[in-house]
C-alpha positions in Angstrom: 0.2 -0.1 0.0 1.5 3.4 -0.9 -0.3 5.3 2.1 2.6 6.4 3.9 4.7 7.0 1.4 1.6 9.4 -0.2 0.4 10.9 3.6 4.6 11.9 3.5 4.1 13.6 0.3 1.9 15.9 1.0 3.7 16.4 4.4 0.7 15.2 6.0 1.1 13.4 9.7 -0.6 10.5 10.3 -3.6 12.5 12.8 -4.5 15.5 10.1 -4.9 12.7 7.4 -6.9 11.1 10.4 -9.3 14.8 10.7 -9.3 15.1 7.0 -10.2 11.2 6.4 -12.4 10.8 9.5 -10.3 7.7 10.2 -8.5 7.5 13.5 -4.7 8.2 13.2 -3.9 4.6 15.0 -6.1 3.3 12.5 -3.6 4.9 9.9 -0.4 4.1 12.0 -1.7 0.3 11.7 -2.4 -0.1 8.4 0.9 1.7 7.3 2.9 -0.8 9.2 0.6 -3.6 7.7 -1.0 -4.7 10.8 -4.6 -3.8 9.8 -6.5 -4.4 6.4 -9.2 -1.3 5.9 -12.9 -2.0 4.5 -13.5 -0.9 1.2 -15.2 2.1 3.2 -12.3 3.9 4.9 -10.0 3.3 1.5 -12.4 5.7 0.0 -11.9 8.1 2.3 -8.2 8.1 2.4 -7.9 8.3 -1.2 -10.3 10.9 -1.5 -8.1 13.1 1.2 -5.4 12.2 -0.4 -6.9 13.1 -3.7 -5.8 9.7 -5.2 -7.8 7.0 -6.6 -8.0 3.4 -4.3 -5.9 2.0 -7.0 -3.4 4.8 -6.6 -3.2 4.8 -3.1 -3.5 0.9 -2.6 -0.3 0.5 -5.5 -2.8 -1.5 -8.0 -1.0 -1.1 -11.2 -2.6 -0.2 -14.6 -3.9 -3.9 -16.4 -2.7 -3.3 -19.9 -4.6 -4.8 -23.1 -3.5 -7.6 -25.6 -0.6 -10.6 -24.2 -1.9 -13.6 -22.6 -3.6 -12.6 -20.0 -6.4 -10.8 -22.6 -6.5 -13.6 -25.5 -5.0 -12.3 -27.9 -0.7 -14.3 -27.3 -1.1 -16.3 -30.5 0.4 -19.7 -30.5 3.2 -20.2 -33.0 3.3 -22.6 -35.5 
């Protein structure tokens, strides 16, 4: 999860981000340390406070088109 990186890039303390997102700062500390898996609704509030998408917050890579996983890969022969 990119939570800590995004928070620090914006110069926010865990307490300030918690206030902005309506999430207790202790929960944010636990999320950043990997000790708490947040609910989707919590991720949405944090993403909104940081002005990013939930995908960016959790570090998900954008999907690309083509290749084997999309059925467009052709076998040789």
